[in-house]
C-alpha positions, 0 to 999 in steps of 0.5 A, a space after each residue: 401417253 393419253 395426251 399423244 395418243 389422242 392427238 394421232 387420233 386427231 390427224 387421223 380423223 383429219 386425214 380421213 376426212 380428206 379422203 372422205 371430202 375427196 372421193 367424189 372428186 377422185 370419182 369423177 376421174 374415173 371414166 364409168 363402164 357401159 355395156 350394150 344391155 338389153 333395149 328398153 323398146 325391143 318388143 314395141 314394133 317400133 322400127 326406130 330408123 334414127 337410132 340404128 344411125 347412131 355408134 355404139 356409145 351413143 346408141 347406149 344413151 339413148 337407151 339410157 336416156 329412153 330408161 329415166 327419163 319419165 321421171 324427169 330427173 335432173 341428168 342422166 349419166 351416158 358415155 362421154 360424147 363428141 359434139 357432132 354424136 351428141 346432136 345425132 343422139 337428140 335428134 334421134 330420140 325425137 325423131 323415133 318416139 313420137 310419144 315421148 312428150 317432155 323434152 324440148 327442143 335442146 338439151 345439154 351435155 355437161 362433163 365432170 372430169 372423166 363423167 358425162 350427163 345428159 342434161 334436159 330441158 322439160 316442157 312440163 312438170 312430171 305429172 302434166 308430161 305424165 297426164 298428157 302421155 295417158 292421154 294421148 295413149 288413150 287417144 291412140 288406143 281408140 283410133 286402133 280400136 276403128 282400124 282393128 277390123 283391117 288386116 293389111 297394112 295399107 288398108 290400116 296406113 290408109 286409115 290412119 292418113 283419112 283419120 288425121 287428116 279429117 280430126 286435125 285442122 292445120 295449126 297457125 304459126 305458134 311456136 310452143 303449139 302443134 309439134 307432137 302427136 299429142 297435139 294431132 290426136 288430143 288437142 286436134 291441131 297441129 303443124 305438119 310434126 304433128 301430123 307426122 308424129 301422129 301417123 308415126 305413132 300408130 304406125 309404130 303401134 301396128 308394126 309398120 316400118 317408118 320414119 320422119 323426113 325433113 325438108 323444106 316444103 315449095 308452095 304453089 308462089 315460090 314460098 319456101 318452109 321447113 317442113 316434115 312428112 313421113 316414108 312408110 314401108 308397105 309390102 318391103 316399099 318404101 313410099 312418101 307420105 305428106 299428111 299435111 298437103 293432103 289435109 285441104 281444111 283451110 275453108 273449115 271443112 274435112 276435104 282429104 286429098 291422096 295426092 301424097 298418099 304413097 308416092 315416089 322420089 320422083 313425085 315428091 321432089 316437085 315440090 319437096 327439097 332438102 330431103 333427109 335422109 336421102 338414100 331411100 329408093 322410092 320407086 315403086 308404084 304398086 301401093 299409091 293410092 290412086 294405083 291401088 284405087 284404079 284410078 291412074 290413068 296414061 291416057 285420057 279416053 272413053 276408058 277412063 271416063 268409064 272408070 272415073 264413073 264406076 269410081 263416082 257412083 261407089 262415091 255416091 252409093 257410100 256418101 263420101 261425095 268425093 272422086 280423085 284422080 291422077 293423070 301419068 304425065 302433064 300433057 294427059 293431066 292438063 287434057 283432061 283437065 281442059 274437058 273435065 273442068 273448063 268444058 264442064 264434062 265432070 257433070 257428064 260423069 256424074 249424069 252418068 254415075 246417077 242421073 238422079 243424084 246429078 239433077 240435084 247438084 248444084 256445083 261442082 268443086 274442084 282442086 287442081 294439083 299440078 305438081 302431081 297430075 291429081 284432080 279432085 271434084 267434090 259434089 
């Protein structure tokens, strides 16, 4: 009797072992119920344009990843997604979150039974990522501190634009460097992605709506290259802002242009193609740099030169010694360039602005922007 009881118990134990051994397998066959919960970014002021283009399951995945990624897990369970939606999710995570430094340029979606998992590839280990994130936050806070006395979105945007252009140098081609806000604000060297993400981070911190834009930049010699810049909303109107093309530091100086600061679709499309997203309508001009500064001219005449003289005098008094102007069309621009540059009339402008200063000027450097109808003078 005892022997039979033992045998029965043994059989039960073996059966239980089978059940336990297959429990994980059975669990993988049951879909995990996911629900929309409070978003981790609800109150941080960021617009997160790309998140709002995702379907609900991808939005849930997006939020779960942001909640957990700082700990560098091997994988994060998310709702099942098709390949196209997963690609959109990954781009949204990258394009919406300039302080997210840890992710490589690609990650995997794997499935086990009815469950799906986001398997990230990391740029660095968790400790290095945390240290870089803290350094980025400190750098951003210092810029925000310097801008704390400014009251309007336009003033803050302009300050951030000029700060980045003055302190960041364009990185030479290196597939591993220059693509993050950390590269721009901490190391001071970046490519177009780094410039754009740095501006995005600062604008997000001030609650100024903006998003990253991708496309193809066309150089004067016809060279075409993948490019990134920003769309920024000021007083309810969106504008294009291309910091990379406004940073004129090729000669080692810190020359800042505003040729691509708050410009329209028409202006940007002169040398930016395949723009994505393409549905924004950027037609407003009131917060364009030249319009706001009184340096946008529809004619080249005495009124124009008087305005330039006032602006040059202010530039001399402030120590900037830089003058930028923009003209409404190619004909007016050409006439102004012929007179100011070829006929050296810019010296007359400086003489009228400050004769004593003008007498010490040996040479005036200029940059001619035919695509944007802009002229910039350094004196």
